[in-house]
N, C-alpha and C positions, 0 to 999 in steps of 0.2 A: 504493499500500499504506500501511495506517495505521503509524504508527511509534511506538515506546514512548518517550515524552518527559514524564516527570512534571513538567516546567516549563512546557509548552505549554499555553495556554489551551483550544486545540481539543481536545488529549488529555485534559485535565480535565473538559471538557464531556461527553466520551463515550469512555471509555478501552476499552470493550468491543471495538470492532474491532481495536485494536492488540493486545489479549490473544489473539484468535484467530489473528492472525499469529505471535505467540509460540509459542502452542501447536503451531501448524503446523510451526514450525522444530524443535521438540526439546523434551525434557524438563528441559533446563537450560542456562541462557546465561549467560555473563559480561557484566556491564554495567559499562563502564569508568568512567563519570562518578560513579558512587557506590561503585565497587571492590566489587561486591556480585554473587552467583550469583542469577539470577532462576529461580525455580521456579513455572512457570504451570498445571500440570495437577492436578487435583483429586486422583488417587490418589497423586501424589508428595507434595503439600501435607499430605494426611491422614497418610501415613506419617511423614513427617519432623516432623511435630508431636508424635508419640510416640516418636521415636528418641532415646535417652538419649545418643548421641554428639553430639547438638547440645545448646547450653544457651543460655538468655537471659542468662548472665553467663558469664565465663571465670574470674574473679577468685576463685573457690572452689578452683581448680586451678593457676592461672599467674599470675604477676606480668605487668604490661603488657609489659615487656621479653622476658619468655619467650615471650610469645604473639605477639610481632613489631608490637605495637601502641603508640601514644604514650599516654601518660596524658592525661585531659582537661586544658584549661588551668586554672591556679589559680583564675582569677575565676569560672568556672563551678561551682566546688566546692560552694557551696550547693544547686544543682540536683540534682547527683549525689549528695549525702549524702541527700538527700530521696528521690531516685528509687531509689537502689541498696538502700535498706532495705526497699522493699515488695516483697510476696511475687510480683509479677509479674517481678520482675528479680533473684529469687534462685532458686536451685537447692537441692535436698536436700543436708544436713537441715534448713537454716533455712526453706525453703520450706515443708517438711512441718510444721515446728513451728508456724509462724504460719498456714498454711492451716487445720490441725486446729482451732485455736482460733476463728478467724474464721467457718469453716463452721456453727458451732454456732447463729451468728445468721441462716443461710441454709437452715435445714432445712425441708423441705417444709412441716412444720405452721407454723412461724414466717412463712413467706412467705405462705401460705394465710391467716393471721390478718390480714395486711395488706390483703387484697382490699377490705374495705368502706371503709378509709381511702383507699384508692387511687381506688376508685369514686366515692366522694364527692367528693374533691378534683377528678377529672377532670369530674365533672359542673358543679362550681362554676365551673371554668376556662372550660368551653364557654358556661355560661350567660352569663357575662360577655362573651365573644366575640360571642354572639347578640344581647345587649343593645345591644352597640355597632354592630351591624350589619355586623361583620366586623373585620378588623385583620390582625395578622401572626401567623400560625399558630406560628411559632418562638417569638417572645418571650411570646406569649399563653397558648399551651397546652403546646408542645413542651418548653420549658425549664423552667417553673416546677413542672411536675409530678414529673419524677424528682429535680429538686434538693430539693424539699420531703420527698420520700419518705426519700431516704438521709440527708438532714440530720436527719430525725425519728429514723430508726434509730440515727444516731450521738449523739444528744442536742444537736445545735447548735440554740440558740434562735432563734425566728424572727426577732428583732430583729438577728441576726448573720449573716444568710444572705445579704444582698445582694453582697458580694464573692465568694461562693463561685464563682460562673460566670465572672467575669472572671479571678480567679485561675487557675482550671482552664484557660481558653482560653490563657492565656500559658504555662502549664507545659506543654501539650499540644502548643505549637508546636514544642517541641524534638523531637517524634517525627517530624517531617516529614524528609525527604532533605536533607541538607546544610543545616540552618538557618542563618540569617545571624547575624552578631553582634548586631543588633538584637533578633533573636528570642531569643537567648540571654540578654541583658541583661534582658529582659522576664520571662523565665522564672525567672533568679535572684532578681529582686526578688519576683516571685509566691511563690517558694520560701521566700524569708526570712519574708515577711509572714504566709502561710498556716501556716508552722511556729510562728512568734511566737504566733499566735492560738491554735493546738491547745495549745502548751505550757501557755498560760495557763488554757485550758479543762480540760485533764488535771489541773492542779493544784486547779482547783475542784472537779473529780468526786472527786479523792483526799479532799477535806475532807469533801464531801458526795455520796456516790455515789447514782446514780439507776437506772433500769431500761433505760438506753441501752446501746449497744454499747460505746462508750467506757469507761464504769463497769464493763462486763464484762471488757474486757480487763486494766483495772487490778486487778480482783478475782480474776483467775485465779490460784488458789492452786498449781496443780501447776508445780513448778519446771521440768518438761520443756517446758512450754508458755509459761511466763511471757515477757513481751516487755520489751525495754528500752525507754526512753521514745522513743528515735529510731525504734524498730520501729513503737511505737504511733502517733507522729505520721506515718510513711511509710504505714503502713496506713490510716489515716484519710483521708488525701490520696487514695491509690489508690482507696478505696470511693467517694469522693466523684466522682473524675474518671471512673473507669470505670463508676460507678453512675449516671451520667447523660449522659455524652458520646456513647455509641452510641445510647442510646435518643433523644436529641434528634434526632440525624441520621436515624436509622431512621424517626422519625416525619414529618420533613419530606421528606425523600427518597422515602418512601412515598406521601405525599399528592400529591407532585409527579408520580411515576408513574402514580398513579391518574387525575389529571387528564389526563395524557396517553394514557391507555387508556379512554376513556369507556365502553366496553363492559363493561370489568372493573369500573368504578366503579358502574354500573347494575346488574350482577349482585350486587354486594355490597350495594347498597341494597336490593335486593329480596329477599335473604337474609342476614340478620345471622348465621346459623350458620356462614357462611363465614370469620368473624373469625379463628378460630385459624390456618386454613391461609392466610389473608390474610397474617397477620403473618410467618409462615414465609416465604412466597413474596417478599414485599417486602424483607424482610432479604436474600434470595438476589439478588433482581433487581437491587437498586442497593447493594451492600455498604457499610455505615458505615465499617468498617475495612478498607482495600483491602490492606495489605501488612503482615506480621508477620516480625520478624527474629529469627535465631537464628545463635549463633557455632558454628564447627565445632570441637569439642573434640577429636575423634578422627577422622583422615581418612576420608571416604566415598566411594563411587563411585555415580554417578546415570547410568544408560544408557551405560555405558563412559567417563564422563567423571569424572576424580578431582578432587575438592574438597578441597584440603589443609587440615589443622589451621591455624587462625588465620584462615581466611576467613569471610565473613559471607554466610549466606543469607538472601535476600528471597522469603518466601512471599507469592505473589499471590492473596489471598484472593478478589477481585473476578474474577479469571480462573478460579480454581478454581470459583467458585460459576456460571461460564458453560460449563463444560467439557461438550461434547455427548456425550461418552463415559459421563456421568453423568445429565445432565439432557436430556430430549427437547426439541428446539426451545428452547435456553436463552434466546433473545433475545426469546422470547415471554412476556409477563406472563400467568400463568395462575394465578388465586387458588384453583381446585380441585386444583393440582398436590398429588397424594398422596404420591408418591416423591420426597422433598425432602431429601436428606442434606447441606443446606449447611453451610458451616464457618464461617459469622459469628461465632459464639462460641468458636472455636478448637476445640482438642482436646487429649488427653493431660493431663499433670499442672497445665497452665495453662489448662485449659477455664474459661471464664467462671463464676466462683462465682455471680454475681447473674443467671444466664441466666433462671431461673424468675420472678425478680422483674422482669426487664426485659420478659418475656413478658407478664406481668400489666399491667404499665404500659401497653405498646403496645397490648393489647387493650381496656384501659379508656378510653384516649383515643380509640380509633377508635370504640369502641361508643357513648361520649358524643358524638361528632361525628356519627354517623349517625343517632342517636336525636333529638338536639335541634338539629341544623343539617342537615336532609335535603336543603336546596337550596344547601349550601356550594359555592361556585365560585371559581375562580381570578380574581383581580382584574388581575393582570399577571404577565408572565413572570419567574422570579426569577433572580437572579444566583447563580452557583456560587461557593462560597469558593475562593480560589486555594491550596488544599491539596490534596494527592494521598492521603496516608496516611490521614487521618482526612476522609473526604468527607461534605460537607454543602453547605447553602445559606447565603446571607447573610440571606436571610429568605424567607417565602412569604406574599404578600399575598392575602388571600381576602375574599370578600363573601358575605352570606348572602341 
């Protein structure tokens, strides 16, 4: 039997058999190594994402002591200050206030206006890959496209963008299960450096506003929506991290899946109208965010099991996206799958605000690779990153 072990390289290589075992065992199971309740089925994950008895934080209602939890170590404070002021880790009313303001930059009209820029940039990146006869799809196409797009939206000059991806990677290390002290130290350092950079950028935009999102956040005159400087910094970091991390991993996970399913790749090459459904299916098939956590603010019951206040629930997105109760033949990659209610972008009030932009970016890079590199093939088998929560590859070497 496959075992759920998020630190085992064999599990990380293919967690989906272990998920099938978890689903067969029941709707909720306690996992002692991380002191979490695992929820593996689609219906439960979907419902709990919308359940207001759960929260991304508990500090709007309880102290650490009241909630039976220990405060984070003081040396981790810069990371938590940065993380805890972003809307992903806030609950209403602060979440509502920040999201209302940020959502103005992600309206369907605004995102649609970005399409030509995204398409042009994707084409240029793929042309470079073709000119070199191949390379690393991760660093040559998957990373630079979404990083450039979100940096452009925020108004970060091109000359300042090199550290963005390393900062993001170090900060996101803290979202893994039981991160090490070395991981925490890197996250703290990146949090300090990223925050310092953004503080200077915000000061410059206060003097000379532009058409970018940071200027828009500064110029918001409605007192109900106005952000503190820390909220602005945390929001910018969240948008940069969330705005590319999932897209990067969805791109390389997706192409690795296509190379392993040559019949599906051949069908896509023969019919580019499959791109929209291919994007959805690839995000379902090998989910870039495997787990999403919630605190239990008020006691809940799942299938006769009482989960007490103060517990932490781990919703297994990767398992939910392979639930046979929802997806026919879930282990099969099917780019024509029509009924595809995957939850890779979450749900409820924390549904990914950038989902429409991510879809445009994924479709643009896929379309450019199909058009301009029709003979793209795998150069060598990739190595998987030793991460569970954020699922990706170390690289994806390709030839033309």
